[in-house]
N, CA, C, O and the ligand as a Tripos MOL2 file, in Angstrom:
@<TRIPOS>MOLECULE
protein
  245   243    62     0     0
PROTEIN
NO_CHARGES

@<TRIPOS>ATOM
      1 N         180.8420  135.4560   64.5350 N.3       1 MET1
      2 CA        180.0760  136.5950   64.0100 C.3       1 MET1
      3 C         180.2260  137.8050   64.9230 C.2       1 MET1
      4 O         180.1520  137.7040   66.1480 O.2       1 MET1
      5 N         180.4340  138.9240   64.2990 N.am      2 ALA2
      6 CA        180.6260  140.1540   65.0660 C.3       2 ALA2
      7 C         179.2800  140.7140   65.5260 C.2       2 ALA2
      8 O         178.2380  140.5030   64.9070 O.2       2 ALA2
      9 N         179.3560  141.4250   66.6210 N.am      3 LYS3
     10 CA        178.1680  142.0930   67.1580 C.3       3 LYS3
     11 C         178.5010  143.5530   67.3670 C.2       3 LYS3
     12 O         179.6060  143.9050   67.7790 O.2       3 LYS3
     13 N         177.5400  144.3850   67.0800 N.am      4 TYR4
     14 CA        177.7220  145.8100   67.3280 C.3       4 TYR4
     15 C         176.8170  146.2200   68.4800 C.2       4 TYR4
     16 O         175.6160  145.9480   68.4870 O.2       4 TYR4
     17 N         177.4290  146.8820   69.4480 N.am      5 LYS5
     18 CA        176.6640  147.2440   70.6400 C.3       5 LYS5
     19 C         176.6930  148.7470   70.8500 C.2       5 LYS5
     20 O         177.6720  149.4310   70.5510 O.2       5 LYS5
     21 N         175.5910  149.2250   71.3710 N.am      6 PHE6
     22 CA        175.5170  150.6460   71.6990 C.3       6 PHE6
     23 C         174.8250  150.8240   73.0390 C.2       6 PHE6
     24 O         173.7790  150.2270   73.2910 O.2       6 PHE6
     25 N         175.4060  151.6390   73.8890 N.am      7 ALA7
     26 CA        174.7900  151.9980   75.1630 C.3       7 ALA7
     27 C         174.6170  153.5110   75.1940 C.2       7 ALA7
     28 O         175.5530  154.2680   74.9360 O.2       7 ALA7
     29 N         173.4270  153.9200   75.5080 N.am      8 CYS8
     30 CA        173.1070  155.3450   75.5270 C.3       8 CYS8
     31 C         174.0200  156.1120   76.4980 C.2       8 CYS8
     32 O         174.3930  157.2580   76.2450 O.2       8 CYS8
     33 N         174.3630  155.4670   77.5910 N.am      9 ALA9
     34 CA        175.2090  156.1070   78.6000 C.3       9 ALA9
     35 C         176.5710  156.4840   78.0260 C.2       9 ALA9
     36 O         177.2200  157.4060   78.5190 O.2       9 ALA9
     37 N         177.0040  155.7750   76.9870 N.am     10 ASP10
     38 CA        178.3110  156.0310   76.3900 C.3      10 ASP10
     39 C         178.3940  157.3710   75.6650 C.2      10 ASP10
     40 O         179.4880  157.8720   75.4050 O.2      10 ASP10
     41 N         177.2410  157.9510   75.3390 N.am     11 ILE11
     42 CA        177.3000  159.2910   74.7420 C.3      11 ILE11
     43 C         176.8810  160.3540   75.7580 C.2      11 ILE11
     44 O         176.5100  161.4710   75.3980 O.2      11 ILE11
     45 N         176.9490  159.9770   77.0320 N.am     12 GLY12
     46 CA        176.7420  160.9510   78.0890 C.3      12 GLY12
     47 C         175.3030  161.1180   78.5370 C.2      12 GLY12
     48 O         174.9780  162.0380   79.2870 O.2      12 GLY12
     49 N         174.4400  160.2200   78.0710 N.am     13 MET13
     50 CA        173.0420  160.2890   78.4850 C.3      13 MET13
     51 C         172.8650  159.5590   79.8150 C.2      13 MET13
     52 O         173.5180  158.5490   80.0750 O.2      13 MET13
     53 N         171.9860  160.0770   80.6340 N.am     14 GLU14
     54 CA        171.6390  159.3590   81.8550 C.3      14 GLU14
     55 C         170.5070  158.4200   81.5290 C.2      14 GLU14
     56 O         169.3370  158.6980   81.7890 O.2      14 GLU14
     57 N         170.8830  157.3160   80.9600 N.am     15 CYS15
     58 CA        169.8990  156.4410   80.3590 C.3      15 CYS15
     59 C         170.4470  155.0230   80.3550 C.2      15 CYS15
     60 O         171.6300  154.8160   80.0860 O.2      15 CYS15
     61 N         169.6150  154.0660   80.6430 N.am     16 GLY16
     62 CA        170.0770  152.6800   80.7210 C.3      16 GLY16
     63 C         169.8720  151.8890   79.4440 C.2      16 GLY16
     64 O         170.0110  150.6660   79.4300 O.2      16 GLY16
     65 N         169.5380  152.5980   78.3630 N.am     17 PHE17
     66 CA        169.2460  151.9110   77.1120 C.3      17 PHE17
     67 C         170.4900  151.2900   76.4940 C.2      17 PHE17
     68 O         171.5310  151.9310   76.3480 O.2      17 PHE17
     69 N         170.3440  150.0220   76.1390 N.am     18 LYS18
     70 CA        171.4260  149.3350   75.4230 C.3      18 LYS18
     71 C         170.8060  148.5430   74.2910 C.2      18 LYS18
     72 O         169.7070  148.0040   74.4180 O.2      18 LYS18
     73 N         171.5210  148.4820   73.1900 N.am     19 THR19
     74 CA        171.0070  147.6830   72.0860 C.3      19 THR19
     75 C         172.1700  147.0580   71.3270 C.2      19 THR19
     76 O         173.3120  147.5060   71.4330 O.2      19 THR19
     77 N         171.8650  146.0320   70.5740 N.am     20 GLU20
     78 CA        172.9070  145.4110   69.7610 C.3      20 GLU20
     79 C         172.3230  144.8410   68.4800 C.2      20 GLU20
     80 O         171.1290  144.5550   68.3900 O.2      20 GLU20
     81 N         173.1850  144.6860   67.5000 N.am     21 ALA21
     82 CA        172.7600  144.1450   66.2160 C.3      21 ALA21
     83 C         173.9580  143.5280   65.5100 C.2      21 ALA21
     84 O         175.1000  143.6520   65.9520 O.2      21 ALA21
     85 N         173.6630  142.8610   64.4000 N.am     22 LYS22
     86 CA        174.7300  142.1680   63.6840 C.3      22 LYS22
     87 C         175.5620  143.1020   62.8210 C.2      22 LYS22
     88 O         176.6970  142.7890   62.4610 O.2      22 LYS22
     89 N         174.9870  144.2540   62.4930 N.am     23 SER23
     90 CA        175.7300  145.2090   61.6700 C.3      23 SER23
     91 C         175.3900  146.6300   62.1020 C.2      23 SER23
     92 O         174.3770  146.8730   62.7580 O.2      23 SER23
     93 N         176.2540  147.5560   61.7210 N.am     24 LYS24
     94 CA        176.0040  148.9640   62.0300 C.3      24 LYS24
     95 C         174.7340  149.4350   61.3440 C.2      24 LYS24
     96 O         173.9800  150.2460   61.8820 O.2      24 LYS24
     97 N         174.5130  148.9110   60.1450 N.am     25 GLU25
     98 CA        173.3440  149.3050   59.3640 C.3      25 GLU25
     99 C         172.0540  148.9180   60.0770 C.2      25 GLU25
    100 O         171.0370  149.6030   59.9650 O.2      25 GLU25
    101 N         172.1130  147.8030   60.8170 N.am     26 GLU26
    102 CA        170.9410  147.3640   61.5680 C.3      26 GLU26
    103 C         170.8260  148.1000   62.8900 C.2      26 GLU26
    104 O         169.7330  148.3030   63.4190 O.2      26 GLU26
    105 N         171.9690  148.4900   63.4040 N.am     27 LEU27
    106 CA        171.9950  149.1150   64.7280 C.3      27 LEU27
    107 C         171.5090  150.5670   64.6930 C.2      27 LEU27
    108 O         170.7660  151.0020   65.5720 O.2      27 LEU27
    109 N         171.9310  151.2970   63.6850 N.am     28 MET28
    110 CA        171.5920  152.7210   63.6220 C.3      28 MET28
    111 C         170.0900  153.0190   63.7210 C.2      28 MET28
    112 O         169.6930  153.8850   64.5000 O.2      28 MET28
    113 N         169.2460  152.3170   62.9480 N.am     29 PRO29
    114 CA        167.8060  152.6240   63.0660 C.3      29 PRO29
    115 C         167.2630  152.4080   64.4770 C.2      29 PRO29
    116 O         166.3590  153.1200   64.9150 O.2      29 PRO29
    117 N         167.8130  151.4320   65.1820 N.am     30 LYS30
    118 CA        167.3700  151.1730   66.5550 C.3      30 LYS30
    119 C         167.7280  152.3490   67.4590 C.2      30 LYS30
    120 O         166.9460  152.7560   68.3180 O.2      30 LYS30
    121 N         168.9190  152.8780   67.2460 N.am     31 ILE31
    122 CA        169.3740  154.0200   68.0430 C.3      31 ILE31
    123 C         168.5370  155.2580   67.7120 C.2      31 ILE31
    124 O         168.1210  156.0030   68.5990 O.2      31 ILE31
    125 N         168.3050  155.4540   66.4230 N.am     32 VAL32
    126 CA        167.5050  156.5960   65.9760 C.3      32 VAL32
    127 C         166.1020  156.5220   66.5670 C.2      32 VAL32
    128 O         165.5570  157.5190   67.0390 O.2      32 VAL32
    129 N         165.5300  155.3220   66.5320 N.am     33 GLU33
    130 CA        164.1820  155.1120   67.0790 C.3      33 GLU33
    131 C         164.1510  155.4040   68.5790 C.2      33 GLU33
    132 O         163.2210  156.0350   69.0810 O.2      33 GLU33
    133 N         165.1720  154.9410   69.2790 N.am     34 HIS34
    134 CA        165.2570  155.1840   70.7180 C.3      34 HIS34
    135 C         165.4200  156.6740   71.0200 C.2      34 HIS34
    136 O         164.7800  157.2120   71.9240 O.2      34 HIS34
    137 N         166.2790  157.3230   70.2550 N.am     35 ALA35
    138 CA        166.5170  158.7540   70.4550 C.3      35 ALA35
    139 C         165.2150  159.5370   70.3070 C.2      35 ALA35
    140 O         164.9500  160.4910   71.0390 O.2      35 ALA35
    141 N         164.4130  159.1010   69.3360 N.am     36 LYS36
    142 CA        163.1490  159.7650   69.0660 C.3      36 LYS36
    143 C         162.1520  159.5670   70.2060 C.2      36 LYS36
    144 O         161.5670  160.5240   70.7120 O.2      36 LYS36
    145 N         161.9690  158.3010   70.5990 N.am     37 THR37
    146 CA        160.9340  157.9970   71.5880 C.3      37 THR37
    147 C         161.3530  158.3520   73.0060 C.2      37 THR37
    148 O         160.5260  158.8000   73.8000 O.2      37 THR37
    149 N         162.6240  158.1600   73.3340 N.am     38 ALA38
    150 CA        163.0460  158.3640   74.7190 C.3      38 ALA38
    151 C         163.6100  159.7610   74.9760 C.2      38 ALA38
    152 O         163.4930  160.2890   76.0810 O.2      38 ALA38
    153 N         164.2160  160.3500   73.9580 N.am     39 HIS39
    154 CA        164.8930  161.6250   74.1960 C.3      39 HIS39
    155 C         164.3550  162.7730   73.3540 C.2      39 HIS39
    156 O         164.8610  163.8940   73.4000 O.2      39 HIS39
    157 N         163.3210  162.4660   72.5870 N.am     40 ASN40
    158 CA        162.7110  163.5210   71.7800 C.3      40 ASN40
    159 C         163.6730  164.1330   70.7680 C.2      40 ASN40
    160 O         163.5270  165.2920   70.3770 O.2      40 ASN40
    161 N         164.6520  163.3440   70.3520 N.am     41 ILE41
    162 CA        165.6020  163.8070   69.3420 C.3      41 ILE41
    163 C         165.0740  163.3680   67.9770 C.2      41 ILE41
    164 O         165.1300  162.1900   67.6250 O.2      41 ILE41
    165 N         164.5690  164.3210   67.2270 N.am     42 THR42
    166 CA        163.9670  163.9750   65.9440 C.3      42 THR42
    167 C         164.9550  164.1000   64.7990 C.2      42 THR42
    168 O         164.7420  163.5480   63.7190 O.2      42 THR42
    169 N         166.0270  164.8200   65.0380 N.am     43 GLU43
    170 CA        167.0150  164.9900   63.9860 C.3      43 GLU43
    171 C         168.3900  164.5600   64.4680 C.2      43 GLU43
    172 O         168.9000  165.0650   65.4680 O.2      43 GLU43
    173 N         168.9800  163.6230   63.7450 N.am     44 ILE44
    174 CA        170.3330  163.1930   64.0840 C.3      44 ILE44
    175 C         171.3010  164.0870   63.3140 C.2      44 ILE44
    176 O         171.4710  163.9440   62.1030 O.2      44 ILE44
    177 N         171.9090  164.9770   64.0130 N.am     45 THR45
    178 CA        172.8670  165.8850   63.3680 C.3      45 THR45
    179 C         174.1640  165.1330   63.0680 C.2      45 THR45
    180 O         174.4390  164.1070   63.6900 O.2      45 THR45
    181 N         174.9680  165.6350   62.1180 N.am     46 PRO46
    182 CA        176.2490  164.9790   61.8250 C.3      46 PRO46
    183 C         177.1080  164.8340   63.0740 C.2      46 PRO46
    184 O         177.8370  163.8560   63.2380 O.2      46 PRO46
    185 N         177.0070  165.8280   63.9490 N.am     47 ASP47
    186 CA        177.7560  165.8070   65.1940 C.3      47 ASP47
    187 C         177.3350  164.6510   66.0900 C.2      47 ASP47
    188 O         178.1610  163.9290   66.6490 O.2      47 ASP47
    189 N         176.0180  164.5020   66.2050 N.am     48 LEU48
    190 CA        175.4660  163.4390   67.0380 C.3      48 LEU48
    191 C         175.7580  162.0770   66.4150 C.2      48 LEU48
    192 O         176.0720  161.1130   67.1130 O.2      48 LEU48
    193 N         175.6490  162.0170   65.1100 N.am     49 GLN49
    194 CA        175.9360  160.7790   64.3850 C.3      49 GLN49
    195 C         177.3680  160.3190   64.6540 C.2      49 GLN49
    196 O         177.6290  159.1340   64.8600 O.2      49 GLN49
    197 N         178.2920  161.2860   64.6480 N.am     50 LYS50
    198 CA        179.6980  160.9910   64.8990 C.3      50 LYS50
    199 C         179.8740  160.4500   66.3120 C.2      50 LYS50
    200 O         180.6110  159.4910   66.5430 O.2      50 LYS50
    201 N         179.1830  161.0840   67.2480 N.am     51 LYS51
    202 CA        179.2410  160.6970   68.6490 C.3      51 LYS51
    203 C         178.7420  159.2580   68.8330 C.2      51 LYS51
    204 O         179.3480  158.4340   69.5180 O.2      51 LYS51
    205 N         177.6080  159.0090   68.1850 N.am     52 VAL52
    206 CA        176.9820  157.6830   68.2780 C.3      52 VAL52
    207 C         177.8960  156.6230   67.6760 C.2      52 VAL52
    208 O         178.1100  155.5650   68.2690 O.2      52 VAL52
    209 N         178.4320  156.9140   66.4940 N.am     53 GLU53
    210 CA        179.2990  155.9450   65.8340 C.3      53 GLU53
    211 C         180.5580  155.6660   66.6500 C.2      53 GLU53
    212 O         181.0700  154.5470   66.6770 O.2      53 GLU53
    213 N         181.0420  156.7190   67.3170 N.am     54 GLY54
    214 CA        182.2160  156.5540   68.1700 C.3      54 GLY54
    215 C         181.9350  155.7030   69.3890 C.2      54 GLY54
    216 O         182.8440  155.1210   69.9800 O.2      54 GLY54
    217 N         180.6540  155.6350   69.7640 N.am     55 ALA55
    218 CA        180.2870  154.9050   70.9730 C.3      55 ALA55
    219 C         179.8940  153.4560   70.6770 C.2      55 ALA55
    220 O         179.7230  152.6490   71.5910 O.2      55 ALA55
    221 N         179.7570  153.1420   69.3990 N.am     56 ILE56
    222 CA        179.3910  151.7660   69.0320 C.3      56 ILE56
    223 C         180.6040  150.8600   69.2360 C.2      56 ILE56
    224 O         181.7060  151.1300   68.7570 O.2      56 ILE56
    225 N         180.3550  149.7860   69.9580 N.am     57 LYS57
    226 CA        181.4460  148.8490   70.2120 C.3      57 LYS57
    227 C         181.2290  147.5780   69.4090 C.2      57 LYS57
    228 O         180.1290  147.0270   69.3520 O.2      57 LYS57
    229 N         182.2940  147.1420   68.8040 N.am     58 LYS58
    230 CA        182.2350  145.9000   68.0450 C.3      58 LYS58
    231 C         182.8290  144.7900   68.8860 C.2      58 LYS58
    232 O         183.9140  144.9260   69.4520 O.2      58 LYS58
    233 N         182.1040  143.6950   68.9570 N.am     59 SER59
    234 CA        182.6680  142.5740   69.6870 C.3      59 SER59
    235 C         182.4870  141.2840   68.9050 C.2      59 SER59
    236 O         181.4920  141.0970   68.2050 O.2      59 SER59
    237 N         183.4440  140.4190   69.0340 N.am     60 MET60
    238 CA        183.3710  139.1370   68.3500 C.3      60 MET60
    239 C         182.6340  138.1350   69.2320 C.2      60 MET60
    240 O         182.8620  138.0840   70.4410 O.2      60 MET60
    241 N         181.7710  137.3570   68.6470 N.am     61 PHE61
    242 CA        180.9830  136.3080   69.3050 C.3      61 PHE61
    243 C         180.0080  136.8210   70.3500 C.2      61 PHE61
    244 O         179.2940  136.0310   70.9680 O.2      61 PHE61
    245 ZN        168.6880  156.7770   75.8880 Zn       62 ZN62
@<TRIPOS>BOND
     1     1     2 1
     2     2     3 1
     3     3     4 2
     4     3     5 am
     5     5     6 1
     6     6     7 1
     7     7     8 2
     8     7     9 am
     9     9    10 1
    10    10    11 1
    11    11    12 2
    12    11    13 am
    13    13    14 1
    14    14    15 1
    15    15    16 2
    16    15    17 am
    17    17    18 1
    18    18    19 1
    19    19    20 2
    20    19    21 am
    21    21    22 1
    22    22    23 1
    23    23    24 2
    24    23    25 am
    25    25    26 1
    26    26    27 1
    27    27    28 2
    28    27    29 am
    29    29    30 1
    30    30    31 1
    31    31    32 2
    32    31    33 am
    33    33    34 1
    34    34    35 1
    35    35    36 2
    36    35    37 am
    37    37    38 1
    38    38    39 1
    39    39    40 2
    40    39    41 am
    41    41    42 1
    42    42    43 1
    43    43    44 2
    44    43    45 am
    45    45    46 1
    46    46    47 1
    47    47    48 2
    48    47    49 am
    49    49    50 1
    50    50    51 1
    51    51    52 2
    52    51    53 am
    53    53    54 1
    54    54    55 1
    55    55    56 2
    56    55    57 am
    57    57    58 1
    58    58    59 1
    59    59    60 2
    60    59    61 am
    61    61    62 1
    62    62    63 1
    63    63    64 2
    64    63    65 am
    65    65    66 1
    66    66    67 1
    67    67    68 2
    68    67    69 am
    69    69    70 1
    70    70    71 1
    71    71    72 2
    72    71    73 am
    73    73    74 1
    74    74    75 1
    75    75    76 2
    76    75    77 am
    77    77    78 1
    78    78    79 1
    79    79    80 2
    80    79    81 am
    81    81    82 1
    82    82    83 1
    83    83    84 2
    84    83    85 am
    85    85    86 1
    86    86    87 1
    87    87    88 2
    88    87    89 am
    89    89    90 1
    90    90    91 1
    91    91    92 2
    92    91    93 am
    93    93    94 1
    94    94    95 1
    95    95    96 2
    96    95    97 am
    97    97    98 1
    98    98    99 1
    99    99   100 2
   100    99   101 am
   101   101   102 1
   102   102   103 1
   103   103   104 2
   104   103   105 am
   105   105   106 1
   106   106   107 1
   107   107   108 2
   108   107   109 am
   109   109   110 1
   110   110   111 1
   111   111   112 2
   112   111   113 am
   113   113   114 1
   114   114   115 1
   115   115   116 2
   116   115   117 am
   117   117   118 1
   118   118   119 1
   119   119   120 2
   120   119   121 am
   121   121   122 1
   122   122   123 1
   123   123   124 2
   124   123   125 am
   125   125   126 1
   126   126   127 1
   127   127   128 2
   128   127   129 am
   129   129   130 1
   130   130   131 1
   131   131   132 2
   132   131   133 am
   133   133   134 1
   134   134   135 1
   135   135   136 2
   136   135   137 am
   137   137   138 1
   138   138   139 1
   139   139   140 2
   140   139   141 am
   141   141   142 1
   142   142   143 1
   143   143   144 2
   144   143   145 am
   145   145   146 1
   146   146   147 1
   147   147   148 2
   148   147   149 am
   149   149   150 1
   150   150   151 1
   151   151   152 2
   152   151   153 am
   153   153   154 1
   154   154   155 1
   155   155   156 2
   156   155   157 am
   157   157   158 1
   158   158   159 1
   159   159   160 2
   160   159   161 am
   161   161   162 1
   162   162   163 1
   163   163   164 2
   164   163   165 am
   165   165   166 1
   166   166   167 1
   167   167   168 2
   168   167   169 am
   169   169   170 1
   170   170   171 1
   171   171   172 2
   172   171   173 am
   173   173   174 1
   174   174   175 1
   175   175   176 2
   176   175   177 am
   177   177   178 1
   178   178   179 1
   179   179   180 2
   180   179   181 am
   181   181   182 1
   182   182   183 1
   183   183   184 2
   184   183   185 am
   185   185   186 1
   186   186   187 1
   187   187   188 2
   188   187   189 am
   189   189   190 1
   190   190   191 1
   191   191   192 2
   192   191   193 am
   193   193   194 1
   194   194   195 1
   195   195   196 2
   196   195   197 am
   197   197   198 1
   198   198   199 1
   199   199   200 2
   200   199   201 am
   201   201   202 1
   202   202   203 1
   203   203   204 2
   204   203   205 am
   205   205   206 1
   206   206   207 1
   207   207   208 2
   208   207   209 am
   209   209   210 1
   210   210   211 1
   211   211   212 2
   212   211   213 am
   213   213   214 1
   214   214   215 1
   215   215   216 2
   216   215   217 am
   217   217   218 1
   218   218   219 1
   219   219   220 2
   220   219   221 am
   221   221   222 1
   222   222   223 1
   223   223   224 2
   224   223   225 am
   225   225   226 1
   226   226   227 1
   227   227   228 2
   228   227   229 am
   229   229   230 1
   230   230   231 1
   231   231   232 2
   232   231   233 am
   233   233   234 1
   234   234   235 1
   235   235   236 2
   236   235   237 am
   237   237   238 1
   238   238   239 1
   239   239   240 2
   240   239   241 am
   241   241   242 1
   242   242   243 1
   243   243   244 2
@<TRIPOS>SUBSTRUCTURE
     1 MET1         2 RESIDUE 1 A MET
     2 ALA2         6 RESIDUE 1 A ALA
     3 LYS3        10 RESIDUE 1 A LYS
     4 TYR4        14 RESIDUE 1 A TYR
     5 LYS5        18 RESIDUE 1 A LYS
     6 PHE6        22 RESIDUE 1 A PHE
     7 ALA7        26 RESIDUE 1 A ALA
     8 CYS8        30 RESIDUE 1 A CYS
     9 ALA9        34 RESIDUE 1 A ALA
    10 ASP10       38 RESIDUE 1 A ASP
    11 ILE11       42 RESIDUE 1 A ILE
    12 GLY12       46 RESIDUE 1 A GLY
    13 MET13       50 RESIDUE 1 A MET
    14 GLU14       54 RESIDUE 1 A GLU
    15 CYS15       58 RESIDUE 1 A CYS
    16 GLY16       62 RESIDUE 1 A GLY
    17 PHE17       66 RESIDUE 1 A PHE
    18 LYS18       70 RESIDUE 1 A LYS
    19 THR19       74 RESIDUE 1 A THR
    20 GLU20       78 RESIDUE 1 A GLU
    21 ALA21       82 RESIDUE 1 A ALA
    22 LYS22       86 RESIDUE 1 A LYS
    23 SER23       90 RESIDUE 1 A SER
    24 LYS24       94 RESIDUE 1 A LYS
    25 GLU25       98 RESIDUE 1 A GLU
    26 GLU26      102 RESIDUE 1 A GLU
    27 LEU27      106 RESIDUE 1 A LEU
    28 MET28      110 RESIDUE 1 A MET
    29 PRO29      114 RESIDUE 1 A PRO
    30 LYS30      118 RESIDUE 1 A LYS
    31 ILE31      122 RESIDUE 1 A ILE
    32 VAL32      126 RESIDUE 1 A VAL
    33 GLU33      130 RESIDUE 1 A GLU
    34 HIS34      134 RESIDUE 1 A HIS
    35 ALA35      138 RESIDUE 1 A ALA
    36 LYS36      142 RESIDUE 1 A LYS
    37 THR37      146 RESIDUE 1 A THR
    38 ALA38      150 RESIDUE 1 A ALA
    39 HIS39      154 RESIDUE 1 A HIS
    40 ASN40      158 RESIDUE 1 A ASN
    41 ILE41      162 RESIDUE 1 A ILE
    42 THR42      166 RESIDUE 1 A THR
    43 GLU43      170 RESIDUE 1 A GLU
    44 ILE44      174 RESIDUE 1 A ILE
    45 THR45      178 RESIDUE 1 A THR
    46 PRO46      182 RESIDUE 1 A PRO
    47 ASP47      186 RESIDUE 1 A ASP
    48 LEU48      190 RESIDUE 1 A LEU
    49 GLN49      194 RESIDUE 1 A GLN
    50 LYS50      198 RESIDUE 1 A LYS
    51 LYS51      202 RESIDUE 1 A LYS
    52 VAL52      206 RESIDUE 1 A VAL
    53 GLU53      210 RESIDUE 1 A GLU
    54 GLY54      214 RESIDUE 1 A GLY
    55 ALA55      218 RESIDUE 1 A ALA
    56 ILE56      222 RESIDUE 1 A ILE
    57 LYS57      226 RESIDUE 1 A LYS
    58 LYS58      230 RESIDUE 1 A LYS
    59 SER59      234 RESIDUE 1 A SER
    60 MET60      238 RESIDUE 1 A MET
    61 PHE61      242 RESIDUE 1 A PHE
    62 ZN62       245 GROUP 0 **** ****
């Protein structure tokens, strides 16, 4: 089973937040929630979305 991982540091944030989920669809809300609570980012712009998606790593097992 594949895993999708995201680390906040990968988009240039000085932040130790990391999260993972079984699908991108599950992962995105977690990232959005973190962005809101930790970074006060209430709006995910297309630019930021692209950045985030580019930073998501897929790994097997
Ligand atoms: Zn963060």
